[in-house]
C-alpha positions as CSV (number, residue, x, y, z in Angstrom):
1,X,0.0,0.0,0.0
2,X,1.6,3.3,-1.1
3,X,0.7,6.4,0.9
4,X,2.0,9.9,0.3
5,X,2.2,12.4,3.2
6,X,-1.2,14.1,3.1
7,X,-2.9,10.9,2.1
8,X,-1.2,9.2,5.1
9,X,-2.7,11.8,7.4
10,X,-6.2,11.4,5.8
11,X,-5.7,7.6,6.4
12,X,-5.1,8.2,10.1
13,X,-7.9,10.7,10.6
14,X,-10.4,8.4,9.0
15,X,-10.9,6.9,12.5
16,X,-12.9,8.6,15.2
17,X,-10.3,7.9,17.9
18,X,-7.8,10.2,16.1
19,X,-10.3,13.0,15.6
20,X,-11.3,12.8,19.3
21,X,-7.7,12.9,20.5
22,X,-6.9,15.8,18.2
23,X,-9.7,17.9,19.8
24,X,-9.2,16.8,23.4
25,X,-5.4,17.1,23.2
26,X,-4.9,20.2,21.1
27,X,-7.9,22.4,21.2
28,X,-8.2,24.1,24.7
29,X,-12.0,24.6,24.6
30,X,-14.2,23.2,27.5
31,X,-17.3,23.2,25.4
32,X,-15.7,21.0,22.7
33,X,-14.3,18.7,25.4
34,X,-17.8,18.1,26.8
35,X,-19.2,16.7,23.5
36,X,-20.2,13.1,23.1
37,X,-17.4,11.7,20.9
38,X,-19.1,8.3,20.8
39,X,-21.5,10.0,18.2
40,X,-18.7,11.0,15.8
41,X,-19.6,10.2,12.2
42,X,-17.6,10.7,9.1
43,X,-19.6,12.5,6.4
44,X,-19.0,12.8,2.6
45,X,-16.0,15.0,1.8
46,X,-16.5,15.6,-1.9
47,X,-18.7,18.4,-3.2
48,X,-19.7,19.8,-6.6
49,X,-20.2,23.6,-6.6
50,X,-22.9,25.3,-8.6
51,X,-20.6,25.8,-11.7
52,X,-19.9,22.0,-11.6
53,X,-16.2,22.4,-10.6
54,X,-15.3,19.5,-8.4
55,X,-13.7,20.0,-5.0
56,X,-12.7,17.0,-2.7
57,X,-12.2,18.1,0.9
58,X,-9.8,16.2,3.1
59,X,-11.7,14.9,6.2
60,X,-15.1,16.0,7.5
61,X,-16.8,14.7,10.6
62,X,-19.9,15.6,12.6
63,X,-20.8,15.1,16.2
64,X,-24.0,15.2,18.2
65,X,-24.3,18.1,20.6
66,X,-26.3,17.7,23.8
67,X,-29.5,15.7,23.4
68,X,-30.4,17.0,20.0
69,X,-29.0,16.2,16.5
70,X,-27.3,19.6,16.1
71,X,-24.2,19.1,14.0
72,X,-20.8,20.4,14.5
73,X,-18.7,19.8,11.4
74,X,-15.0,19.5,11.6
75,X,-13.2,20.4,8.4
76,X,-9.5,19.3,8.7
77,X,-7.1,20.6,6.0
78,X,-3.7,19.1,6.0
79,X,-0.7,21.2,5.0
80,X,3.0,20.4,4.8
81,X,4.0,23.9,3.6
82,X,2.9,27.5,4.6
83,X,0.1,28.7,2.3
84,X,-0.3,32.5,2.5
85,X,-3.9,32.2,1.2
86,X,-5.0,29.3,3.4
87,X,-7.7,31.5,4.9
88,X,-9.2,32.1,1.5
89,X,-9.1,28.4,0.7
90,X,-10.9,27.6,3.9
91,X,-13.6,30.2,3.1
92,X,-14.2,28.5,-0.2
93,X,-14.2,25.0,1.3
94,X,-16.7,25.9,4.0
95,X,-19.0,27.6,1.4
96,X,-19.0,24.4,-0.7
97,X,-19.7,22.3,2.4
98,X,-22.7,24.5,3.3
99,X,-24.0,24.3,-0.3
100,X,-23.8,20.5,0.0
101,X,-25.7,20.5,3.3
102,X,-28.4,22.6,1.7
103,X,-28.7,20.2,-1.2
104,X,-29.1,17.3,1.2
105,X,-31.5,19.1,3.5
106,X,-29.2,18.9,6.5
107,X,-29.9,22.3,8.0
108,X,-31.0,22.8,11.6
109,X,-34.7,22.6,12.6
110,X,-35.2,26.3,12.2
111,X,-33.4,26.3,8.8
112,X,-30.2,27.8,9.9
113,X,-26.8,26.2,9.0
114,X,-24.8,24.2,11.5
115,X,-21.5,25.6,12.9
116,X,-18.3,24.6,11.2
117,X,-14.9,24.4,12.9
118,X,-12.2,24.6,10.3
119,X,-8.9,23.1,11.4
120,X,-5.6,23.4,9.7
121,X,-3.2,20.7,10.8
122,X,0.3,21.8,9.8
123,X,3.3,19.5,9.8
124,X,5.9,21.4,7.8
125,X,9.4,22.2,8.9
126,X,9.0,26.0,9.2
127,X,6.7,27.7,11.7
128,X,3.3,28.7,10.3
129,X,3.2,32.4,9.4
130,X,0.0,32.9,7.3
131,X,-3.0,34.9,8.3
132,X,-5.7,32.8,10.0
133,X,-8.6,35.1,9.1
134,X,-9.6,35.8,5.5
135,X,-10.4,39.4,6.4
136,X,-6.8,40.0,7.1
137,X,-6.0,39.2,3.4
138,X,-8.2,42.0,2.1
139,X,-6.9,45.5,1.9
140,X,-9.5,48.1,3.1
141,X,-8.8,50.8,0.4
142,X,-11.6,53.2,1.5
143,X,-12.8,54.2,4.9
144,X,-15.8,52.2,5.9
145,X,-15.1,49.2,3.7
146,X,-14.0,47.0,6.6
147,X,-17.7,46.2,7.5
148,X,-18.1,44.6,4.1
149,X,-15.1,42.3,4.4
150,X,-15.8,38.6,4.9
151,X,-14.7,37.2,8.2
152,X,-13.8,33.5,8.7
153,X,-11.1,32.3,11.0
154,X,-9.6,28.8,11.0
155,X,-8.0,27.0,14.0
156,X,-4.3,26.2,13.5
157,X,-2.6,23.2,15.0
158,X,1.1,23.6,14.3
159,X,3.2,20.5,15.2
160,X,6.3,22.6,15.5
161,X,4.8,24.5,18.5
162,X,5.0,21.5,20.8
163,X,8.2,20.0,22.4
164,X,8.6,16.3,22.7
165,X,8.1,16.6,26.4
166,X,4.8,18.4,26.0
167,X,3.6,15.8,23.5
168,X,4.6,12.9,25.8
169,X,2.6,14.4,28.7
170,X,-0.6,14.4,26.6
171,X,-0.6,10.6,26.2
172,X,-2.9,10.5,23.3
173,X,-2.8,9.0,19.8
174,X,-2.4,12.3,17.9
175,X,0.5,13.3,20.2
176,X,2.1,10.0,19.4
177,X,1.6,10.7,15.6
178,X,3.4,14.1,16.0
179,X,6.3,12.5,17.9
180,X,6.6,9.7,15.3
181,X,6.9,12.4,12.6
182,X,10.0,13.9,14.4
183,X,11.4,11.2,16.7
184,X,14.2,12.3,19.1
185,X,16.2,9.2,18.3
186,X,15.9,5.6,16.9
187,X,15.5,4.5,20.5
188,X,12.6,6.9,21.0
189,X,10.9,5.5,17.9
190,X,11.0,2.0,19.4
191,X,9.6,3.4,22.7
192,X,6.7,5.0,20.9
193,X,5.9,1.8,19.0
194,X,5.8,0.0,22.4
195,X,3.5,2.6,23.8
196,X,1.1,2.3,20.9
197,X,1.2,-1.5,21.2
198,X,0.1,-1.1,24.8
199,X,-2.6,1.5,24.2
200,X,-4.1,-0.4,21.3
201,X,-3.8,-4.0,22.7
202,X,-7.6,-4.5,22.1
203,X,-7.7,-2.7,18.8
204,X,-6.0,-4.8,16.1
205,X,-7.6,-2.5,13.4
206,X,-5.8,0.5,14.8
207,X,-2.6,-1.4,15.3
208,X,-2.6,-2.3,11.6
209,X,-3.5,1.2,10.6
210,X,-0.5,2.7,12.5
211,X,1.9,0.0,11.3
212,X,1.0,0.8,7.6
213,X,1.3,4.6,8.2
214,X,4.6,4.3,10.1
215,X,6.2,2.1,7.4
216,X,5.1,4.5,4.7
217,X,6.4,7.5,6.7
218,X,9.8,5.9,7.2
219,X,10.2,4.8,3.6
220,X,9.3,8.2,2.1
221,X,11.8,10.1,4.3
222,X,15.1,10.6,2.5
223,X,17.0,10.8,5.8
224,X,16.2,7.2,6.7
225,X,17.1,5.6,3.4
226,X,15.6,2.2,4.5
227,X,13.4,-0.3,2.7
228,X,10.9,-2.3,4.7
229,X,8.8,-5.2,3.7
230,X,5.0,-5.1,4.0
231,X,3.9,-5.3,7.6
232,X,0.5,-5.0,9.3
233,X,1.3,-5.3,13.0
234,X,3.1,-2.8,15.3
235,X,5.1,-5.5,17.2
236,X,6.4,-6.9,14.0
237,X,7.4,-3.5,12.8
238,X,9.1,-2.6,16.1
239,X,11.3,-5.8,15.9
240,X,12.1,-5.1,12.3
241,X,13.1,-1.5,13.0
242,X,15.4,-2.4,16.0
243,X,18.2,-3.1,13.5
244,X,17.3,-1.0,10.5
245,X,16.5,2.4,12.0
246,X,20.2,3.0,12.8
247,X,20.8,3.0,9.0
248,X,19.6,6.6,8.7
249,X,22.6,8.1,10.4
250,X,25.0,5.9,8.5
251,X,23.3,7.0,5.2
252,X,24.1,10.7,6.0
253,X,27.7,9.9,6.8
254,X,28.0,7.9,3.6
255,X,26.6,10.9,1.7
256,X,29.3,13.1,3.2
257,X,32.1,10.7,2.5
258,X,30.9,10.2,-1.1
259,X,31.0,14.0,-1.7
260,X,34.5,14.1,-0.3
261,X,35.7,11.3,-2.6
262,X,34.1,12.9,-5.7
263,X,36.0,16.1,-5.1
264,X,39.2,14.3,-4.2
265,X,40.0,16.8,-1.4
266,X,40.0,16.6,2.4
267,X,37.9,19.8,2.5
268,X,35.4,18.2,0.2
269,X,34.9,15.4,2.7
270,X,34.7,17.9,5.6
271,X,32.1,19.9,3.6
272,X,30.1,16.8,2.9
273,X,30.0,15.6,6.5
274,X,29.2,19.2,7.7
275,X,26.2,19.2,5.4
276,X,25.1,15.8,6.7
277,X,25.4,17.0,10.3
278,X,23.4,20.1,9.5
279,X,20.6,18.0,7.9
280,X,20.5,15.7,11.0
281,X,20.4,18.7,13.4
282,X,17.6,20.4,11.4
283,X,15.6,17.2,11.5
284,X,16.2,16.6,15.2
285,X,15.9,20.2,16.6
286,X,14.3,22.4,14.0
287,X,16.0,25.7,13.0
288,X,19.8,25.5,13.6
289,X,21.1,28.8,15.2
290,X,23.7,30.8,13.1
291,X,26.3,30.4,15.9
292,X,26.0,26.6,15.6
293,X,26.4,26.7,11.8
294,X,29.5,28.9,12.2
295,X,30.9,26.4,14.7
296,X,30.4,23.5,12.3
297,X,31.9,25.4,9.4
298,X,35.1,26.1,11.3
299,X,35.5,22.7,12.9
300,X,38.0,20.0,11.7
301,X,36.8,16.7,10.3
302,X,37.5,14.9,13.6
303,X,35.2,17.2,15.5
304,X,32.4,16.9,12.9
305,X,32.7,13.1,13.1
306,X,32.4,13.3,16.9
307,X,29.2,15.3,16.6
308,X,27.8,12.9,14.0
309,X,28.4,10.0,16.4
310,X,26.5,11.8,19.2
311,X,23.7,13.6,17.4
312,X,21.2,10.7,17.6
313,X,21.4,10.4,21.4
314,X,21.8,14.1,22.3
315,X,18.7,15.6,23.9
316,X,19.4,19.2,22.9
317,X,21.7,21.5,20.8
318,X,23.2,22.7,24.1
319,X,24.3,19.2,24.9
320,X,26.3,19.0,21.6
321,X,27.6,22.5,21.2
322,X,27.3,24.2,24.6
323,X,24.9,27.0,25.8
324,X,27.1,29.8,24.4
325,X,26.8,28.6,20.8
326,X,23.1,28.0,21.1
327,X,22.2,31.1,23.0
């Protein structure tokens, strides 16, 4: 089964347990936390607008509110890169969703439309910087025009905003997904798989789902450079990864050495290994400070080799380079 990144997230969030944990773990709203998530239902996510242009939304759910069938729709839009006009896209998607509800006669008892909570789940490497309200994208050229601007805000969940410690404290499935996207080390990956095995001991369907997604995630990542046979069980995947996950660091070192050989110079090998180290640091810790990059660029090959040997087990940049360089 081949899964690209966005399709992989849609695959995961096709289950009510993941949607529930997303809301309970990452949306600090007491009203939402009090809903009956046993009533979550997935609803059609493909709409045809009035001019017959097709739009397929990612994942849409509804949940029962109180004792009545009042619907709250959750529209989840997955992003791996910052889209400046995401707020406009969300406005269009919500409008198409409402048109579809009208066609199907799924308004509230008094004819009004149900509320929609638009969620942007972002998993890119840079911090999200786009406006979260469509009104902020529109320039009010003349005084008084602001009252005619459309207003629609989406809720952003940025994986980069959470540390591994914060995610570990949540102890829910979505937090585990975020941690698996950016594991602190190969050992941490194994620990996360063991946790999921324990949490899902009575859910073979979810164990299989996570095994398929994790395998696809590992194989599409250039930094791992590993091939895995088809697996459908977390325990089997964990045993298999115990040996193979260490290959990702070796692959980066090999890339650096190959660059050095190709150039036939000692500085070529140093440059290649420095590049490999920077890639690993960026994957482990996010944006690498300029002071650290300067320290790497001025270091001899022996020092870079030492950092490469320790980077998988280090808990922070400070541990590798000292607080002065990272300050």
